[in-house]
C-alpha positions, 0 to 999 in steps of 0.5 A: 673085342680085341681087348684082352685087359690085364692087370700089367698087360694089354693084348690087342687083336685085329679086327675082326673085319679081317676074318670077314675079308679073309671069307669073302676071299674064300667064297670068291674062289668057291664061286669061281670053282662053281662056276668052272663046274658048271660049264665045264659039265654042261658043256662037255657035249659042245667042247672038246673032252679032252678039254675038259679031263685033262684042263678044267676039272685040273684048274679047278682043283687046283684053286680049290686047293689054293683057296684052302691053303690062304683060308688056312693061311688067314686065319693063322694070321689073324690069330697069331698078329697080337700087339701087347701093352707093357708099362714101358714097352709095345710087344708086336708078336706076328707068327705064321707058318713062315716067320716063327718069331717075328717078334718087335719091342718098342721102347715107350721112353723112345717114342715120340708121338702116336697118333690114330688113324681112322678113314672113311665112314666104314671105319667109324662105323665099325671101330677100327682103324690104323694106330701110327707110333713115331719113333726117336730117327723118325721112325714110323711105324703103323699098327693096322685094323687096330680095334676101338683105336682111341681106345688102344691110345687110351689103354697106352696113356693108361699103363704109361701115365708113371713113365711120364709123371716129370715129363708134360701129361700132353706127350702122347696127344692127338692131332 
């Protein structure tokens, strides 16, 4: 889940919990629209007919259109947010409808430390966490919702092992 392993590179997608969050927001918006429709339909005789016609129905349509747009945007963000480990680089790709080519390349030789953060019980139970990459000049890059972050850290060590042949093998140690 989330890893595409090849001989020369590894592609990591976000964890599936992100899709669950996107779908939960969509279902919540649909429940709000259903409740507004029920209120406007059953209470039409008690409230002004103009209020229902000119306010509540357009509000329902606006919320419904917004929910579908956010669902579509969430799917695009989910499937286009990739981290690629190559033997000497980490490439972070993010693209959406607005950001066409958001590409960040991190050179492994400039990485000082890599840590894994798994907060709370749920993240350890369903295996997701944050991968924190500390670069030279105190730059931090945090990759959120990485599936099996300890496995990603192990794969990063395997891919970069040949770079550390003259250095200490504990260069990428966990704290």
